[in-house]
N, CA, C, O and CB atoms as a CASP TS submission, in Angstrom:
PFRMAT TS
TARGET T0000
AUTHOR 0000-0000-0000
METHOD Language model
MODEL 1
PARENT N/A
ATOM      1  N   MET     1      -4.442  12.783 -10.332  1.00  0.00           N
ATOM      2  CA  MET     1      -3.362  12.041  -9.463  1.00  0.00           C
ATOM      3  C   MET     1      -1.805  11.723  -9.682  1.00  0.00           C
ATOM      4  O   MET     1      -0.746  11.832  -9.064  1.00  0.00           O
ATOM      5  CB  MET     1      -3.845  10.864  -9.324  1.00  0.00           C
ATOM      6  N   PHE     2      -2.265  11.281 -10.883  1.00  0.00           N
ATOM      7  CA  PHE     2      -0.716  10.770 -11.325  1.00  0.00           C
ATOM      8  C   PHE     2       0.007  11.946 -12.112  1.00  0.00           C
ATOM      9  O   PHE     2       1.238  11.963 -12.142  1.00  0.00           O
ATOM     10  CB  PHE     2      -0.764   9.320 -12.426  1.00  0.00           C
ATOM     11  N   LEU     3      -0.988  13.257 -12.964  1.00  0.00           N
ATOM     12  CA  LEU     3      -0.378  13.891 -13.681  1.00  0.00           C
ATOM     13  C   LEU     3      -0.034  15.314 -12.208  1.00  0.00           C
ATOM     14  O   LEU     3      -0.272  16.398 -12.742  1.00  0.00           O
ATOM     15  CB  LEU     3      -1.357  14.150 -15.263  1.00  0.00           C
ATOM     16  N   VAL     4       0.219  15.446 -11.335  1.00  0.00           N
ATOM     17  CA  VAL     4       0.180  16.350 -10.486  1.00  0.00           C
ATOM     18  C   VAL     4       2.155  16.602 -10.011  1.00  0.00           C
ATOM     19  O   VAL     4       2.829  17.599  -9.754  1.00  0.00           O
ATOM     20  CB  VAL     4      -1.035  15.739  -9.216  1.00  0.00           C
ATOM     21  N   PRO     5       2.379  15.491 -10.074  1.00  0.00           N
ATOM     22  CA  PRO     5       3.988  15.029  -9.785  1.00  0.00           C
ATOM     23  C   PRO     5       4.616  15.248 -11.283  1.00  0.00           C
ATOM     24  O   PRO     5       5.845  15.321 -11.252  1.00  0.00           O
ATOM     25  CB  PRO     5       4.195  13.137  -9.185  1.00  0.00           C
ATOM     26  N   LEU     6       4.158  15.343 -12.318  1.00  0.00           N
ATOM     27  CA  LEU     6       4.473  15.670 -13.720  1.00  0.00           C
ATOM     28  C   LEU     6       4.666  16.675 -13.669  1.00  0.00           C
ATOM     29  O   LEU     6       5.795  17.136 -13.837  1.00  0.00           O
ATOM     30  CB  LEU     6       3.716  15.479 -14.693  1.00  0.00           C
ATOM     31  N   LYS     7       3.309  17.598 -13.338  1.00  0.00           N
ATOM     32  CA  LYS     7       3.626  18.863 -13.616  1.00  0.00           C
ATOM     33  C   LYS     7       4.646  20.288 -12.475  1.00  0.00           C
ATOM     34  O   LYS     7       5.073  21.412 -12.743  1.00  0.00           O
ATOM     35  CB  LYS     7       2.183  19.187 -13.901  1.00  0.00           C
ATOM     36  N   ALA     8       4.659  19.466 -11.275  1.00  0.00           N
ATOM     37  CA  ALA     8       5.538  19.592 -10.069  1.00  0.00           C
ATOM     38  C   ALA     8       7.349  19.590 -10.925  1.00  0.00           C
ATOM     39  O   ALA     8       8.309  20.248 -10.526  1.00  0.00           O
ATOM     40  CB  ALA     8       5.119  17.953  -8.788  1.00  0.00           C
ATOM     41  N   PHE     9       7.332  18.819 -11.914  1.00  0.00           N
ATOM     42  CA  PHE     9       8.776  18.625 -11.719  1.00  0.00           C
ATOM     43  C   PHE     9       8.566  19.188 -13.434  1.00  0.00           C
ATOM     44  O   PHE     9       9.423  18.898 -14.269  1.00  0.00           O
ATOM     45  CB  PHE     9       9.581  16.793 -11.131  1.00  0.00           C
ATOM     46  N   GLY    10       7.209  20.088 -13.841  1.00  0.00           N
ATOM     47  CA  GLY    10       7.432  21.405 -15.126  1.00  0.00           C
ATOM     48  C   GLY    10       6.711  20.406 -16.250  1.00  0.00           C
ATOM     49  O   GLY    10       6.220  21.104 -17.137  1.00  0.00           O
ATOM     50  N   VAL    11       6.497  18.961 -16.484  1.00  0.00           N
ATOM     51  CA  VAL    11       6.380  18.018 -17.561  1.00  0.00           C
ATOM     52  C   VAL    11       4.952  18.711 -18.066  1.00  0.00           C
ATOM     53  O   VAL    11       4.246  19.040 -17.112  1.00  0.00           O
ATOM     54  CB  VAL    11       6.375  16.247 -17.068  1.00  0.00           C
ATOM     55  N   ARG    12       4.456  18.961 -19.212  1.00  0.00           N
ATOM     56  CA  ARG    12       3.600  19.370 -20.058  1.00  0.00           C
ATOM     57  C   ARG    12       2.973  17.921 -20.651  1.00  0.00           C
ATOM     58  O   ARG    12       3.490  17.439 -21.659  1.00  0.00           O
ATOM     59  CB  ARG    12       4.308  20.373 -21.091  1.00  0.00           C
ATOM     60  N   VAL    13       2.070  17.379 -20.124  1.00  0.00           N
ATOM     61  CA  VAL    13       1.302  15.893 -20.625  1.00  0.00           C
ATOM     62  C   VAL    13      -0.001  16.559 -21.244  1.00  0.00           C
ATOM     63  O   VAL    13      -0.816  17.217 -20.596  1.00  0.00           O
ATOM     64  CB  VAL    13       0.840  14.586 -19.148  1.00  0.00           C
ATOM     65  N   ASP    14      -0.077  16.236 -22.836  1.00  0.00           N
ATOM     66  CA  ASP    14      -0.965  16.839 -23.294  1.00  0.00           C
ATOM     67  C   ASP    14      -1.864  15.515 -23.956  1.00  0.00           C
ATOM     68  O   ASP    14      -3.049  15.630 -24.266  1.00  0.00           O
ATOM     69  CB  ASP    14      -0.397  18.000 -24.198  1.00  0.00           C
ATOM     70  N   THR    15      -1.217  14.473 -24.082  1.00  0.00           N
ATOM     71  CA  THR    15      -2.170  13.525 -24.469  1.00  0.00           C
ATOM     72  C   THR    15      -1.302  11.786 -23.846  1.00  0.00           C
ATOM     73  O   THR    15      -0.141  11.525 -23.532  1.00  0.00           O
ATOM     74  CB  THR    15      -2.445  13.776 -26.469  1.00  0.00           C
ATOM     75  N   PRO    16      -2.670  10.885 -23.913  1.00  0.00           N
ATOM     76  CA  PRO    16      -2.008   9.985 -23.440  1.00  0.00           C
ATOM     77  C   PRO    16      -0.045   9.278 -23.737  1.00  0.00           C
ATOM     78  O   PRO    16       0.856   8.932 -22.974  1.00  0.00           O
ATOM     79  CB  PRO    16      -3.043   9.201 -23.769  1.00  0.00           C
ATOM     80  N   SER    17      -0.197   9.368 -25.195  1.00  0.00           N
ATOM     81  CA  SER    17       0.868   8.327 -25.499  1.00  0.00           C
ATOM     82  C   SER    17       2.599   9.619 -24.847  1.00  0.00           C
ATOM     83  O   SER    17       3.813   9.427 -24.905  1.00  0.00           O
ATOM     84  CB  SER    17       0.703   7.747 -27.875  1.00  0.00           C
ATOM     85  N   GLU    18       1.754  10.798 -24.317  1.00  0.00           N
ATOM     86  CA  GLU    18       3.133  11.662 -24.031  1.00  0.00           C
ATOM     87  C   GLU    18       3.078  11.307 -22.652  1.00  0.00           C
ATOM     88  O   GLU    18       4.170  10.982 -22.187  1.00  0.00           O
ATOM     89  CB  GLU    18       3.192  13.462 -24.356  1.00  0.00           C
ATOM     90  N   LEU    19       1.954  11.275 -21.744  1.00  0.00           N
ATOM     91  CA  LEU    19       1.784  10.667 -20.679  1.00  0.00           C
ATOM     92  C   LEU    19       2.903   9.573 -20.326  1.00  0.00           C
ATOM     93  O   LEU    19       3.652   9.617 -19.351  1.00  0.00           O
ATOM     94  CB  LEU    19       0.528  10.184 -20.770  1.00  0.00           C
ATOM     95  N   VAL    20       2.871   8.776 -21.124  1.00  0.00           N
ATOM     96  CA  VAL    20       3.109   7.489 -21.192  1.00  0.00           C
ATOM     97  C   VAL    20       5.067   7.196 -21.105  1.00  0.00           C
ATOM     98  O   VAL    20       5.799   6.480 -20.420  1.00  0.00           O
ATOM     99  CB  VAL    20       2.263   7.006 -22.707  1.00  0.00           C
ATOM    100  N   ARG    21       5.234   8.036 -22.027  1.00  0.00           N
ATOM    101  CA  ARG    21       6.585   8.266 -23.029  1.00  0.00           C
ATOM    102  C   ARG    21       7.263   9.067 -21.713  1.00  0.00           C
ATOM    103  O   ARG    21       8.444   8.875 -21.422  1.00  0.00           O
ATOM    104  CB  ARG    21       6.342   9.395 -24.850  1.00  0.00           C
ATOM    105  N   GLY    22       6.409   9.980 -20.948  1.00  0.00           N
ATOM    106  CA  GLY    22       6.953  10.658 -20.091  1.00  0.00           C
ATOM    107  C   GLY    22       7.263  10.317 -18.745  1.00  0.00           C
ATOM    108  O   GLY    22       8.077  10.904 -18.032  1.00  0.00           O
ATOM    109  N   GLY    23       6.239   8.869 -18.294  1.00  0.00           N
ATOM    110  CA  GLY    23       6.749   8.120 -17.472  1.00  0.00           C
ATOM    111  C   GLY    23       7.866   7.341 -17.225  1.00  0.00           C
ATOM    112  O   GLY    23       8.302   6.920 -16.153  1.00  0.00           O
ATOM    113  N   ARG    24       8.455   7.142 -18.867  1.00  0.00           N
ATOM    114  CA  ARG    24       9.000   5.795 -19.278  1.00  0.00           C
ATOM    115  C   ARG    24      10.140   6.832 -18.926  1.00  0.00           C
ATOM    116  O   ARG    24      10.704   6.656 -17.847  1.00  0.00           O
ATOM    117  CB  ARG    24       8.721   4.853 -20.926  1.00  0.00           C
ATOM    118  N   ASN    25      10.457   7.668 -19.548  1.00  0.00           N
ATOM    119  CA  ASN    25      12.066   8.748 -19.254  1.00  0.00           C
ATOM    120  C   ASN    25      12.239   8.883 -18.240  1.00  0.00           C
ATOM    121  O   ASN    25      13.249   8.386 -17.741  1.00  0.00           O
ATOM    122  CB  ASN    25      12.272  10.209 -19.652  1.00  0.00           C
ATOM    123  N   ALA    26      10.923   9.952 -17.114  1.00  0.00           N
ATOM    124  CA  ALA    26      11.057   9.558 -15.499  1.00  0.00           C
ATOM    125  C   ALA    26      12.003   8.175 -15.227  1.00  0.00           C
ATOM    126  O   ALA    26      13.177   8.249 -14.866  1.00  0.00           O
ATOM    127  CB  ALA    26       9.384   9.212 -14.839  1.00  0.00           C
ATOM    128  N   ASN    27      11.543   7.361 -15.379  1.00  0.00           N
ATOM    129  CA  ASN    27      11.467   6.144 -14.545  1.00  0.00           C
ATOM    130  C   ASN    27      12.790   5.211 -14.990  1.00  0.00           C
ATOM    131  O   ASN    27      13.303   4.282 -14.367  1.00  0.00           O
ATOM    132  CB  ASN    27       9.939   5.334 -14.809  1.00  0.00           C
ATOM    133  N   ALA    28      13.263   5.944 -16.646  1.00  0.00           N
ATOM    134  CA  ALA    28      14.972   5.772 -16.884  1.00  0.00           C
ATOM    135  C   ALA    28      15.787   6.813 -16.142  1.00  0.00           C
ATOM    136  O   ALA    28      16.910   6.451 -15.791  1.00  0.00           O
ATOM    137  CB  ALA    28      15.432   5.965 -18.539  1.00  0.00           C
ATOM    138  N   GLU    29      15.411   8.021 -15.851  1.00  0.00           N
ATOM    139  CA  GLU    29      16.762   8.414 -15.271  1.00  0.00           C
ATOM    140  C   GLU    29      16.781   8.505 -14.010  1.00  0.00           C
ATOM    141  O   GLU    29      17.920   8.816 -13.661  1.00  0.00           O
ATOM    142  CB  GLU    29      17.260   9.574 -15.690  1.00  0.00           C
ATOM    143  N   SER    30      15.838   8.347 -12.828  1.00  0.00           N
ATOM    144  CA  SER    30      15.929   7.467 -11.625  1.00  0.00           C
ATOM    145  C   SER    30      16.209   6.549 -11.742  1.00  0.00           C
ATOM    146  O   SER    30      16.847   6.349 -10.709  1.00  0.00           O
ATOM    147  CB  SER    30      15.126   7.262 -10.973  1.00  0.00           C
ATOM    148  N   HIS    31      16.250   5.156 -12.622  1.00  0.00           N
ATOM    149  CA  HIS    31      17.314   4.282 -12.750  1.00  0.00           C
ATOM    150  C   HIS    31      18.836   4.224 -12.793  1.00  0.00           C
ATOM    151  O   HIS    31      19.686   3.490 -12.290  1.00  0.00           O
ATOM    152  CB  HIS    31      17.077   3.904 -13.539  1.00  0.00           C
ATOM    153  N   ASN    32      18.843   5.387 -13.665  1.00  0.00           N
ATOM    154  CA  ASN    32      19.984   5.662 -13.997  1.00  0.00           C
ATOM    155  C   ASN    32      20.602   6.229 -12.852  1.00  0.00           C
ATOM    156  O   ASN    32      21.412   5.609 -12.163  1.00  0.00           O
ATOM    157  CB  ASN    32      20.005   6.393 -15.083  1.00  0.00           C
ATOM    158  N   ALA    33      20.218   7.454 -12.622  1.00  0.00           N
ATOM    159  CA  ALA    33      20.795   8.012 -11.095  1.00  0.00           C
ATOM    160  C   ALA    33      21.245   7.186  -9.744  1.00  0.00           C
ATOM    161  O   ALA    33      22.147   7.410  -8.937  1.00  0.00           O
ATOM    162  CB  ALA    33      19.705   8.830 -10.534  1.00  0.00           C
ATOM    163  N   LYS    34      20.401   6.294  -9.810  1.00  0.00           N
ATOM    164  CA  LYS    34      20.813   5.083  -8.668  1.00  0.00           C
ATOM    165  C   LYS    34      21.728   4.366  -8.985  1.00  0.00           C
ATOM    166  O   LYS    34      22.317   3.990  -7.972  1.00  0.00           O
ATOM    167  CB  LYS    34      19.851   4.098  -8.321  1.00  0.00           C
ATOM    168  N   ARG    35      22.450   3.713 -10.500  1.00  0.00           N
ATOM    169  CA  ARG    35      22.930   3.204 -10.469  1.00  0.00           C
ATOM    170  C   ARG    35      24.424   3.830 -10.838  1.00  0.00           C
ATOM    171  O   ARG    35      25.502   3.246 -10.947  1.00  0.00           O
ATOM    172  CB  ARG    35      22.297   2.447 -10.869  1.00  0.00           C
ATOM    173  N   ARG    36      24.118   5.107 -10.976  1.00  0.00           N
ATOM    174  CA  ARG    36      25.754   6.052 -11.250  1.00  0.00           C
ATOM    175  C   ARG    36      25.747   6.157  -9.479  1.00  0.00           C
ATOM    176  O   ARG    36      26.714   5.514  -9.071  1.00  0.00           O
ATOM    177  CB  ARG    36      25.695   8.219 -12.469  1.00  0.00           C
ATOM    178  N   SER    37      25.008   6.727  -8.397  1.00  0.00           N
ATOM    179  CA  SER    37      25.445   7.053  -7.367  1.00  0.00           C
ATOM    180  C   SER    37      25.995   5.733  -6.718  1.00  0.00           C
ATOM    181  O   SER    37      27.146   5.884  -6.308  1.00  0.00           O
ATOM    182  CB  SER    37      24.482   7.786  -6.691  1.00  0.00           C
ATOM    183  N   SER    38      25.237   3.909  -6.428  1.00  0.00           N
ATOM    184  CA  SER    38      25.941   3.134  -6.468  1.00  0.00           C
ATOM    185  C   SER    38      27.118   3.119  -6.765  1.00  0.00           C
ATOM    186  O   SER    38      27.888   2.983  -5.814  1.00  0.00           O
ATOM    187  CB  SER    38      25.570   2.608  -6.856  1.00  0.00           C
ATOM    188  N   GLU    39      27.754   3.253  -8.216  1.00  0.00           N
ATOM    189  CA  GLU    39      29.064   3.088  -8.607  1.00  0.00           C
ATOM    190  C   GLU    39      29.759   3.533  -7.903  1.00  0.00           C
ATOM    191  O   GLU    39      30.971   3.471  -8.109  1.00  0.00           O
ATOM    192  CB  GLU    39      29.399   3.448  -9.616  1.00  0.00           C
TER
END
């Protein structure tokens, strides 16, 4: 369920730690993008 969107973005997840790190990176990226667009 959670792996499908990650695979859609071409993110390879092999371990739970990779999954967590990838999720954090994705959240940070979207947050930064929103902040940039609001400026």
